[in-house]
DSSP file (Angstrom, degrees, kcal/mol; ACC not computed):
  #  RESIDUE AA STRUCTURE BP1 BP2  ACC     N-H-->O    O-->H-N    N-H-->O    O-->H-N    TCO  KAPPA ALPHA  PHI   PSI    X-CA   Y-CA   Z-CA
    1    1 A X     >        0   0    0      0, 0.0     4,-1.9     0, 0.0     5,-0.2   0.000 360.0 360.0 360.0 -41.2   99.5   99.6   97.2
    2    2 A X  H  >  +     0   0    0      1,-0.2     4,-2.7     2,-0.2     5,-0.2   0.907 360.0  50.3 -54.6 -46.0  102.8  100.9   95.7
    3    3 A X  H  > S+     0   0    0      1,-0.2     4,-2.3     2,-0.2    -1,-0.2   0.860 108.0  53.7 -67.7 -35.2  101.1  102.5   92.7
    4    4 A X  H  > S+     0   0    0      2,-0.2     4,-1.8     1,-0.2    -1,-0.2   0.896 111.9  44.9 -66.3 -40.7   98.6  104.2   95.1
    5    5 A X  H  X S+     0   0    0     -4,-1.9     4,-1.2     2,-0.2    -2,-0.2   0.932 114.6  48.6 -70.3 -48.9  101.5  105.7   97.0
    6    6 A X  H  <>S+     0   0    0     -4,-2.7     5,-3.2     1,-0.2    -2,-0.2   0.859 111.0  50.1 -56.9 -36.9  103.2  106.7   93.8
    7    7 A X  H ><5S+     0   0    0     -4,-2.3     3,-2.0     1,-0.2    55,-0.3   0.898 105.5  56.2 -70.9 -40.3  100.1  108.2   92.4
    8    8 A X  H 3<5S+     0   0    0     -4,-1.8    -1,-0.2     1,-0.3    -2,-0.2   0.763 111.3  45.4 -64.5 -25.0   99.6  110.3   95.6
    9    9 A X  T 3<5S-     0   0    0     -4,-1.2    -1,-0.3    -3,-0.2    -2,-0.2   0.157 116.4-114.1-100.0  11.8  103.2  111.7   95.0
   10   10 A X  T < 5 +     0   0    0     -3,-2.0     2,-0.3     1,-0.2    -3,-0.2   0.874  69.6 142.5  54.6  36.3  102.6  112.4   91.3
   11   11 A X      < -     0   0    0     -5,-3.2    -1,-0.2    -6,-0.1    -2,-0.1  -0.723  60.1 -84.4-104.2 158.1  105.2  109.8   90.4
   12   12 A X        -     0   0    0     -2,-0.3     2,-0.2     1,-0.1    12,-0.1  -0.338  44.1-128.6 -63.6 145.2  105.0  107.3   87.3
   13   13 A X  E     -A   23   0A   0     10,-0.8    10,-1.9    -7,-0.0     2,-0.4  -0.539  18.2-131.5 -89.9 154.9  103.1  104.2   88.0
   14   14 A X  E     -A   22   0A   0      8,-0.3     8,-0.2    -2,-0.2     3,-0.1  -0.885   3.3-147.2-111.9 144.8  104.6  100.8   87.3
   15   15 A X  S    S-     0   0    0      6,-4.8     2,-0.3    -2,-0.4     7,-0.1   0.807  80.3  -1.7 -76.7 -27.4  102.9   98.0   85.4
   16   16 A X     >  -     0   0    0      5,-0.4     4,-0.7     1,-0.0    -1,-0.2  -0.954  62.3-120.9-155.3 171.6  104.6   95.2   87.4
   17   17 A X  T  4 S+     0   0    0     -2,-0.3    -1,-0.0     2,-0.1    -2,-0.0   0.623 103.2  55.9 -95.0 -16.5  107.0   94.6   90.1
   18   18 A X  T  4 S+     0   0    0      1,-0.1    -1,-0.1     3,-0.0     0, 0.0   0.957 124.2  17.1 -81.8 -49.5  109.6   92.5   88.2
   19   19 A X  T  4 S-     0   0    0      2,-0.1    -2,-0.1     0, 0.0    -1,-0.1   0.697  87.6-140.1 -95.5 -22.6  110.4   94.8   85.4
   20   20 A X     <  +     0   0    0     -4,-0.7     2,-0.2     1,-0.2    -3,-0.1   0.819  31.6 179.1  66.2  29.7  109.1   98.2   86.7
   21   21 A X        -     0   0    0      1,-0.1    -6,-4.8    -7,-0.1    -5,-0.4  -0.449  28.7-118.7 -64.1 131.3  107.7   99.2   83.4
   22   22 A X  E     +A   14   0A   0     -8,-0.2     2,-0.3    -2,-0.2    -8,-0.3  -0.508  39.8 171.2 -75.1 144.2  106.0  102.6   83.6
   23   23 A X  E     -A   13   0A   0    -10,-1.9   -10,-0.8    -2,-0.2     2,-0.2  -0.988  29.6-116.7-147.7 151.1  102.4  102.6   82.7
   24   24 A X    >>  -     0   0    0     -2,-0.3     4,-2.1     1,-0.1     3,-0.5  -0.547  33.9-106.9 -91.2 164.2   99.6  105.2   82.9
   25   25 A X  H 3> S+     0   0    0      1,-0.3     4,-2.8     2,-0.2     5,-0.2   0.911 118.8  52.6 -60.0 -44.9   96.5  104.8   85.1
   26   26 A X  H 3> S+     0   0    0      1,-0.2     4,-2.5     2,-0.2    -1,-0.3   0.850 106.6  53.0 -63.1 -33.0   94.2  104.0   82.1
   27   27 A X  H <> S+     0   0    0     -3,-0.5     4,-1.9     2,-0.2    -1,-0.2   0.946 113.5  44.5 -67.2 -46.1   96.5  101.2   80.8
   28   28 A X  H  X S+     0   0    0     -4,-2.1     4,-2.7     2,-0.2     5,-0.2   0.967 115.0  47.5 -60.5 -51.8   96.4   99.6   84.3
   29   29 A X  H  X S+     0   0    0     -4,-2.8     4,-3.0     1,-0.2    -1,-0.2   0.897 108.6  53.7 -58.6 -38.1   92.8  100.0   84.6
   30   30 A X  H  X S+     0   0    0     -4,-2.5     4,-1.7    -5,-0.2    -1,-0.2   0.882 109.8  48.7 -59.0 -39.5   92.2   98.7   81.1
   31   31 A X  H  < S+     0   0    0     -4,-1.9     4,-0.4     2,-0.2    -2,-0.2   0.939 111.0  50.6 -62.0 -49.5   94.2   95.5   82.2
   32   32 A X  H >< S+     0   0    0     -4,-2.7     3,-1.2     1,-0.2     7,-0.3   0.902 107.6  52.5 -60.3 -42.9   92.1   95.2   85.4
   33   33 A X  H 3< S+     0   0    0     -4,-3.0    -1,-0.2     1,-0.3    -2,-0.2   0.918 111.8  47.3 -59.7 -41.5   88.8   95.5   83.4
   34   34 A X  T 3< S+     0   0    0     -4,-1.7     2,-0.6     1,-0.2    -1,-0.3   0.461 102.6  71.7 -84.6  -0.6   89.9   92.6   81.1
   35   35 A X    X>  -     0   0    0     -3,-1.2     4,-1.7    -4,-0.4     3,-0.6  -0.781  56.3-178.9-121.5  90.7   91.1   90.5   83.9
   36   36 A X  H 3> S+     0   0    0     -2,-0.6     4,-2.2     1,-0.3     5,-0.2   0.852  82.2  55.3 -51.8 -45.2   88.2   89.0   85.9
   37   37 A X  H 3> S+     0   0    0      1,-0.2     4,-2.2     2,-0.2    -1,-0.3   0.871 105.1  51.9 -63.1 -38.0   90.4   87.2   88.3
   38   38 A X  H <> S+     0   0    0     -3,-0.6     4,-2.2     2,-0.2    -1,-0.2   0.916 110.0  49.6 -62.9 -42.7   92.3   90.4   89.3
   39   39 A X  H  X S+     0   0    0     -4,-1.7     4,-2.3    -7,-0.3    -2,-0.2   0.893 111.1  51.0 -65.3 -39.1   88.9   92.2   90.0
   40   40 A X  H  X S+     0   0    0     -4,-2.2     4,-2.0     2,-0.2    48,-0.8   0.914 110.5  48.6 -61.0 -44.5   87.8   89.2   92.1
   41   41 A X  H  X S+     0   0    0     -4,-2.2     4,-2.8     2,-0.2    -2,-0.2   0.883 109.3  50.7 -66.0 -40.3   91.0   89.4   94.1
   42   42 A X  H  X S+     0   0    0     -4,-2.2     4,-2.4     2,-0.2    -2,-0.2   0.937 111.2  51.2 -58.6 -47.8   90.7   93.2   94.7
   43   43 A X  H  X S+     0   0    0     -4,-2.3     4,-0.8     1,-0.2    -2,-0.2   0.896 111.1  47.4 -60.8 -43.6   87.1   92.5   95.9
   44   44 A X  H  X S+     0   0    0     -4,-2.0     4,-2.2     2,-0.2     3,-0.5   0.897 111.9  51.3 -69.7 -42.8   88.4   89.8   98.4
   45   45 A X  H  X S+     0   0    0     -4,-2.8     4,-2.9     1,-0.2     8,-0.3   0.930 106.3  52.3 -58.2 -41.8   91.1   92.0   99.6
   46   46 A X  H  < S+     0   0    0     -4,-2.4    -1,-0.2     1,-0.2    -2,-0.2   0.729 113.3  45.4 -68.9 -19.0   88.8   94.8  100.3
   47   47 A X  H  < S+     0   0    0     -4,-0.8    -1,-0.2    -3,-0.5    -2,-0.2   0.822 127.9  23.1 -85.2 -38.5   86.7   92.4  102.4
   48   48 A X  H  < S+     0   0    0     -4,-2.2     2,-0.5     1,-0.1    -2,-0.2   0.503 108.0  72.7-118.0  -7.1   89.4   90.7  104.4
   49   49 A X     X  -     0   0    0     -4,-2.9     4,-2.1    -5,-0.3     3,-0.4  -0.945  60.6-153.4-117.3 117.6   92.5   93.0  104.4
   50   50 A X  H  > S+     0   0    0     -2,-0.5     4,-2.8     1,-0.2     5,-0.2   0.868  94.8  52.9 -51.7 -43.0   92.4   96.2  106.6
   51   51 A X  H  > S+     0   0    0      2,-0.2     4,-2.3     1,-0.2    -1,-0.2   0.858 108.5  49.6 -72.1 -33.7   94.8   98.1  104.5
   52   52 A X  H  > S+     0   0    0     -3,-0.4     4,-2.2    -7,-0.3    -1,-0.2   0.897 112.7  48.8 -65.5 -39.8   92.8   97.5  101.3
   53   53 A X  H  X S+     0   0    0     -4,-2.1     4,-1.2    -8,-0.3    -2,-0.2   0.894 112.0  48.6 -60.0 -43.2   89.7   98.6  103.1
   54   54 A X  H  X>S+     0   0    0     -4,-2.8     4,-2.8     1,-0.2     5,-0.8   0.923 111.5  50.7 -63.7 -43.5   91.5  101.7  104.4
   55   55 A X  H  X5S+     0   0    0     -4,-2.3     4,-0.7     1,-0.2    -2,-0.2   0.905 107.0  54.2 -60.3 -42.5   92.8  102.4  100.8
   56   56 A X  H  <5S+     0   0    0     -4,-2.2    -1,-0.2     1,-0.2    -2,-0.2   0.780 120.9  28.6 -65.6 -28.7   89.4  102.2   99.4
   57   57 A X  H  <5S+     0   0    0     -4,-1.2    -2,-0.2    -3,-0.4    -1,-0.2   0.722 133.0  17.4-105.2 -25.9   87.9  104.8  101.8
   58   58 A X  H  <5S+     0   0    0     -4,-2.8     2,-0.3    -5,-0.2    -3,-0.2   0.688  85.3 103.2-125.6 -27.7   90.6  107.2  102.8
   59   59 A X     << -     0   0    0     -5,-0.8     2,-0.7    -4,-0.7     8,-0.1  -0.463  56.2-151.9 -71.2 125.5   93.7  107.1  100.5
   60   60 A X        +     0   0    0     -2,-0.3     2,-0.3   -52,-0.0     3,-0.1  -0.851  41.6 123.1-100.2 116.8   93.5  110.2   98.2
   61   61 A X        -     0   0    0     -2,-0.7   -53,-0.1     1,-0.1   -56,-0.1  -0.951  67.8-118.5-165.1 152.4   95.3  109.5   94.8
   62   62 A X  S    S+     0   0    0     -2,-0.3     2,-0.6   -55,-0.3    -1,-0.1   0.905 106.6  54.2 -65.7 -39.9   94.3  109.7   91.3
   63   63 A X        +     0   0    0    -60,-0.2   -56,-0.2   -59,-0.2   -55,-0.1  -0.859  62.4 138.7 -95.6 121.6   95.0  105.9   90.9
   64   64 A X     >  -     0   0    0     -2,-0.6     4,-2.1   -57,-0.1     5,-0.2  -0.558  24.2-178.6-160.9  88.9   93.2  103.8   93.4
   65   65 A X  T  4 S+     0   0    0      1,-0.2     4,-0.3     2,-0.2     7,-0.2   0.770  87.3  58.0 -66.7 -26.0   91.7  100.5   92.1
   66   66 A X  T >4 S+     0   0    0      2,-0.2     3,-0.7     1,-0.2     4,-0.3   0.936 110.5  42.5 -66.1 -47.9   90.3   99.7   95.6
   67   67 A X  T 34 S+     0   0    0      1,-0.2     3,-0.3   -12,-0.1    -2,-0.2   0.882 121.7  42.1 -61.5 -41.1   88.3  103.0   95.6
   68   68 A X  T >X S+     0   0    0     -4,-2.1     4,-2.2     1,-0.2     3,-0.7   0.262  79.1 111.4 -96.0   9.4   87.4  102.4   91.9
   69   69 A X  H <> S+     0   0    0     -3,-0.7     4,-3.0    -4,-0.3     5,-0.3   0.908  74.9  55.0 -54.7 -51.3   86.5   98.7   92.1
   70   70 A X  H 3> S+     0   0    0     -3,-0.3     4,-1.9    -4,-0.3    -1,-0.3   0.851 110.8  43.1 -59.1 -33.8   82.9   99.1   91.6
   71   71 A X  H <> S+     0   0    0     -3,-0.7     4,-1.9     2,-0.2    -1,-0.2   0.880 116.0  49.0 -77.5 -39.4   83.3  101.1   88.3
   72   72 A X  H  X S+     0   0    0     -4,-2.2     4,-2.0     2,-0.2    -2,-0.2   0.895 112.3  48.3 -67.8 -36.1   86.0   98.7   87.1
   73   73 A X  H  X S+     0   0    0     -4,-3.0     4,-1.5    -5,-0.2    -2,-0.2   0.912 110.4  52.2 -62.6 -44.8   83.7   95.7   88.0
   74   74 A X  H  < S+     0   0    0     -4,-1.9     4,-0.3    -5,-0.3    -1,-0.2   0.842 110.0  47.8 -63.0 -35.9   80.8   97.4   86.2
   75   75 A X  H >< S+     0   0    0     -4,-1.9     3,-1.0     1,-0.2    -1,-0.2   0.893 110.9  52.6 -73.2 -38.8   82.9   97.9   83.0
   76   76 A X  H 3< S+     0   0    0     -4,-2.0    -2,-0.2     1,-0.2    -1,-0.2   0.790 109.8  47.9 -59.0 -32.0   84.0   94.3   83.2
   77   77 A X  T >< S+     0   0    0     -4,-1.5     3,-2.2    -5,-0.1    -1,-0.2   0.388  80.1 129.2 -97.3   1.2   80.4   93.0   83.4
   78   78 A X  T <  S+     0   0    0     -3,-1.0     3,-0.1    -4,-0.3     4,-0.1  -0.325  77.7  17.6 -56.3 134.2   79.1   95.1   80.4
   79   79 A X  T 3  S+     0   0    0      1,-0.3    -1,-0.3     3,-0.0     2,-0.2   0.401 108.5 100.6  87.4  -6.6   77.3   92.9   78.1
   80   80 A X  S <  S-     0   0    0     -3,-2.2    -1,-0.3     2,-0.2    -3,-0.1  -0.655  76.4-125.4-108.7 168.5   76.8   90.1   80.6
   81   81 A X  S    S+     0   0    0     -2,-0.2    -1,-0.1    -3,-0.1    -3,-0.1   0.637  77.9 105.8 -77.9 -17.8   73.9   89.0   82.7
   82   82 A X        -     0   0    0      1,-0.1    -2,-0.2    -5,-0.1     3,-0.1  -0.292  51.1-165.4 -69.4 146.5   75.9   89.2   86.0
   83   83 A X  S    S+     0   0    0      1,-0.3     2,-0.3    -2,-0.0    -1,-0.1   0.716  74.6   5.7-100.7 -30.1   75.3   92.1   88.4
   84   84 A X  S    S-     0   0    0     -7,-0.0     2,-0.4   -10,-0.0    -1,-0.3  -0.945  72.5-115.2-141.4 168.0   78.5   91.5   90.4
   85   85 A X        -     0   0    0     -2,-0.3     2,-0.0    -3,-0.1   -12,-0.0  -0.839  33.2-118.1-100.9 149.2   81.6   89.3   90.4
   86   86 A X        -     0   0    0     -2,-0.4   -43,-0.1     1,-0.1   -42,-0.1  -0.340  32.0-103.9 -74.5 164.8   82.2   86.8   93.2
   87   87 A X              0   0    0    -44,-0.1   -46,-0.2     1,-0.1   -47,-0.1  -0.459 360.0 360.0 -72.4 158.0   85.2   87.1   95.5
   88   88 A X              0   0    0    -48,-0.8   -47,-0.1    -2,-0.1    -1,-0.1   0.459 360.0 360.0 -79.1 360.0   88.1   84.7   94.9
């Protein structure tokens, strides 16, 4: 959520919360695509957490993994027989 806010304000995104390393959207999305458990967690949050659902449908920002989850999931599943990932 922090990175969505930062993106909406055209501020640098952070890779993690401990060190606050600056990262580009494509670097973070590449990490998400390569991390199946993170994508499953995002799907679960969108189904069970109101703020994640709200972010997916209404927050306007270049970086928004909730809104872009389907594309990230499709990229993760390329070359597999799966159509979707389960939720955590």
